[in-house]
N, C-alpha and C positions, 0 to 999 in steps of 0.2 A: 703836632700842636705844641708851641713852645710854653716855658714856664710863665713868660711874661703876656701870654694870652690872657683874655677875660679880666680886663682891669676891675681892681676891687674885689677879686674874690681870692679866698686862700686855696692853697693846695689840698686841704683838707675837705672831706665830705661829712654830712651829720647823718646820724645814725636817729633816726625820728621814732624807730618802734621794732620790735623784734618779737617773734613767735618762734615756738620750738615743740615738737612732739619728739618723745624718746623714752626709753626704757625706766626713766625717771619720772614720768608723768606725762601730762596731755598739755602742759603749759609751760610759761616761763617760770611760774611762782613755784612749780613742783620741781622744776629742775634746780632753781637756785636754793631751795630748801634741801633738796637731795645731795647738792654738792657740798653745801653748809655741814651736812650731817654724815658725811662721807658714806651713803647709802650705796649699796651695791645692786645695780639693776640687771646684772649677768645672772641667768638661771637656766634651766633646762628648757631647751626648745621644743614646743608642742604644735608649732603652725604647720610642720610636715614632718615627714618619717624621715629622721636621720640617723637611725640607729646604726648604720655601715658607715657613717662617717668618722674621722679622728676625733671629732669632740661633737656631743651633743648639746652643748651651752653656748648661749648667745645673749646677746641684749636686746631681746624682743620685748615689743611692746605688748604689755598685758591686757591693758584696757582697751575695749572695743573703741575703734576707731569712728568716731561718728560721721555721717553725712554733714558736713557745714552748713551752714546758711548761703555760702557762696555756691555750692553745688545746687542750688533750687532749680536752676534755669535747665538742667541735664535731664534727659530722657530717660537714660540708662543708667544701670550701675556702674560707679567709678572704679576703676582698680584700687588697690591698697596704697600705692605710693601717691597717687594721685590725690586721694582723700587725706593723705598726711602733708603734703604739700599745701592743699586747701586749708586745712585745719591751722596749720602754723602761718599763714598768710593772713588768715582771718585774724588772729591775735595781733600780729604785727601792725595791719591795717588800722584796727582799735586803738591800739596804744599810740599809734600816730596821730589819732583824731582824723582819720580818713575813712569815709564810709560810700559806697555805691548808692549812685542818686544824687550824692549831695557834693561829691568830688570828680572834677574832670580827669580821666585819665589819659588824655589825647596825647600828651608829651611824658607819658610813664612808659620804660622799658622792663621788660623783666629779663633777668640773667640768672640762670640756674645751673648749678653743677650735679652732675650724677655719673654713677659708671654704668647703670643699666637702663636708666629711665624707668618709664611705667611696663616696660614690655615684659619683664621675668615676672613681676608682682601680678601680674593679671593674666598670664598665661593662661592658666587652669581654666578661668572664668570663659576666655574667649575661644578655647579649644572646644569645650563644652558647646559653646555657642555655634561655632563653627559646624561641630559635628551634626548639631540639630538641624543646620541648613545643607546637609548632605555634603560637607566636604568644601563649602563655599570658601575660597582662600581669601579672606577678609582678615587675617590675624596682622599681617606685615602693614596694611594700611590703616587698621585702628589704632595700633599701638607702637606708632613710632617712636623715636629716641625724644622729640620733643612734645609728647602728647600731653605731660603734666603741666609744662611750661604754657602749652596753648590753650589748656583747660582753665587755667589761672587767667590768661588773657582774655577768655570769652567770659569769665565770671564778672570780671570788674570791667570791661571795654577798655583794655590798654590798648593803645595804638601805637606805642613808640617803639615796637620791635620785639621781637622773642629771641634770645639768645640762649642756646644750649651750650654747656662747657663739660668735656669728657676726657679731663687729664687724669685718670685713675684716682687715687686717693687724695690728690691736691685738687680735685674738682671745684670743690666747694669754696676754698679759699681763691682760687683763680677767679671764679666767678664774682667774687667782691671785688677784687683788683680790676678785672674788666668793667664792673660797674661803676667803680670811681674814673676811671678814664673816659668812660661814656658821659657822665657827669661833667667831668673838667673840660671836655671837649664842646660843652653848651649844645649839644645835639637833642639832648633830653633834660628834663627839669627834675625829675624823679627816677629811680629805679629801684624795682624789688628783687632784690637779690638773696642768693643763699644755694643750698644744695639739700639733696634729699637720695636715700634709697632704702627699699625694702629688702627685709631677711629672704632669701629663696634658696630651694635646694642646690642650685647651681653656684651660687657663690659660698654659700657654706660648705659644700662639698669641695669645690675647687680650691679653697685655701688647705683644707685638710688634705687633698693629693698632693698639694706642694710642700707638705708637712710644715707649714707655717701656723698652724691651729694648736692652742694648749690642749695637752692631754690631762693636765691636772684641772681643766675647768677654772682656772682663775687667770685674770691678767695680771701680770706683775712686772709692770714697767721699771726698768732699770734696777730690778732685784738680782741678785747673783743667782737664784735658783729659776728664773723666767723661763720658759719653756713655749713660748709663743702666744698669738693674738688670738682674740675671740671677736666675732663679727657682731654688729648691732644692727639695729635700724632707727632712722631718724629723720626728720626734716627739720630745717632752720630755715627762717626767713628775716632778714633786714629789709627796713624801709630807709632809702638814703637819698639825700638831696644835697643841693650845693649849700655850702655854710659860707655866707657873707663875713668880712672882717668885723662887720658891725652888727650882725645877727644876733638878737638877743631872745630868739624864740627857744622854747624848752627842748633838749635833745639829750638823749641818753649818753653819747659819746661820739668820738670824730675819728673817722680812718684818715690816718695822716700820712702815712706811707705804706706802698707795697714793693716788694721784691721778687723776681721770677728768673731762676735759672735751670740749668740742665746739667745733670752728671757726665752724660756720655760715659757710662762705664758699664751698666748691665741692665738687662730688660727687667729683671726683678730685684737684683741685690743693688744697695746703695754702695757708694765710694767710701770705703773704710777710712780715709782721711778727713771725710767730712768737708772737703773745700766745696764740691757744689752746692751744698746745704749751707754753708758759710757763706757763699756768695749771695744766696737770695736774703740772707739776714742783712749782709753789710747793704744790699741795694735798697732794702726798706729803710733801713737807719737813715741812709744818705738821702733818699727821696723825704722822709719825714724831717730831715733836718735836726736831728740829735744824735746825741753821742751815746756808747752803749752804756755809760753810767748811769745815764737817764732813764732806764728802764728798770722797772718795779718788779716786773713779773714775766715769766716766759711760759707759756702754755705749749709744751712738746708735743711732737707728734706722738712720741712716747707708746710705741704698738706693743711694747713688751716682748719682742723677738730679740734675739740675742745679737743680731747683726746691727738692727736698726738703732737701738739704744744706746751703743758704743759709738757709731757712726755719729749721732746727735749730739752725743756727748763731746766728741771731738771738734764737731763745727762750733757748739757754744763756748768752748774754750779757745778756739783760733779768733771768735769774734770779740767776745768779753774779756779776755785776759784775765787778770786778777779779780774783776768784778765778778766773775764765773763762780768764784768760791763763795759768795754772799747771795748770788742771786737766785730767787726762788723759782725752780722748775718743777712743773708738775703734770702730769697725763690725765686728764679728765676721761680719757678711753678705760682707764682702770674701772670706771664707774658705770659705763654705759655701752663698753664695746667699741670696735671699730667699725663705725658707721659708713665708711667708703666715702662715695660722692658727697654725702652729707659731713663729713667729719671736718673738713677745714671751716665750713661755716657754723657747725654747731659748736665749736671749740671757742670761735669768736663770740658767739653769743653767750656761751657760758662764762668767758671771762668779763665780757661786759656786766653781766649780772653779779658776779663776784666782786668786782671794782665798785659797782654802785653799792653793793650792800658791807663792803668794807673786809672782806677777806679773802685769804687766799686757797682755792681749791685743793684738797689732798690728793697724793696717789696712795690710793688704798691696797692693801694686800703686800704691802712692802715690809718683808720682814730681815732679810740678809744683804746688807750695803753690797754693791759689786765695786771693786777697787778702781775698775775702769770707767765706772761711772758716778765719778766721786762729786755729786751735785747735791744741792740743797733741795730734794724731792719733795719736801711737805710730806713728810710719810705719814700716812694714816689718818690723820686729824687735820681739819681744816684750821688756819691760824689767822687771827685779827689782822689787818694790815690796812694800810692807805696805799692803793694802786693808782699813780699819777698817768703812767704809760706801760703797756705790756705790749709782748711781741706774741703772735699766734702763727705756729710753725706747722709746715704740712709737707710732707715727702710721698712721692708718689711712684709707681713701677713706671720704669721707662727713665728713672731718673730725673722727673719732674719735681721741682722745688719750689714752694712759695712761702713767703712770709710776709706779715700784716702787722703794722705798727698802729694800736689805738691809744687814743689819749683820752683822758676823763673830761666831762664836763663841767667838773667841779663838785658834783652831787654826790654825797653819800647819804644813803638811808639804811643804817643800821636796824 
């Protein structure tokens, strides 16, 4: 699809609504307030036994995840991940002014990113169910990777197609990028995009086995004494549609550029030069038609691992040059944990919320500056600011990088 097709259309897509559930709360307002006040959503995990893991802490959702109204048509209990998705989608649809029964979703697609889908979060329930059925092998049939996306499509009657993206920790961001491409192709009129993942023994134990988890039980992105990441769980959903040049209808923000690249360096370690990550940022800026100096805020991947943070610092310096000295760069993972497939999407949502409320989210737990990560990390306290455009950055295992440029709608509500 060339840039000249769809005459009268911009290359941007409008964000009409957002929804989120995370360790900071069960809706976007809770997340916004938690970000502004620098709250720490990371604490002891009690959802499963993790006493033998390297760390027993994570960004667990403490509130009970309710069965949302969208789940009313399902006859059996839904797994944890699917409930998270439906709760986030319900808030996003309401914010966008869309409701089941009064809105047609015939030309609405669903694009969700995830690392494990609902399979792992629903394993215990379906294992017991299969045992009661005397070993009937129904588990793999009932919880495929697309189960949560399919449940959402079923709940609202979406017929525009289901797309599931699984590109490690960049999944949520790539889902938004693919959603934008779908909209600009003209094949659909609306996309429900985002990402999700639930905390499970496998992912929490697996990152510990790789010695990536923090033994100090704190995520310290860009801090000299950082010793690893801590996982979290979340779902984040955005309602996207095409934005006409003359479109004056209300929207939260516009996704104006995306960039995707590969390191081709190592299956888990990032390229220390940051060249692959820098390429994704450059592509996103080029796609958006903006210069590095026009970016007011950078939401970093910022996992708190020694290699990631230095690599990302190198990438930022390569792209932004002198502007990197004053560009605010923070990691919301410090507050909610690394939410895997949800990370790219929830960080876009968090940045949109902060942009509209007029502040920069902080990097909490920041105490000792790392000379090799010499960025303005917005340490510990949120900062009042006007954000016109931001970049949200995601780096995933396998060397997958995705950057997204988002532009303000011009509405700030402090």
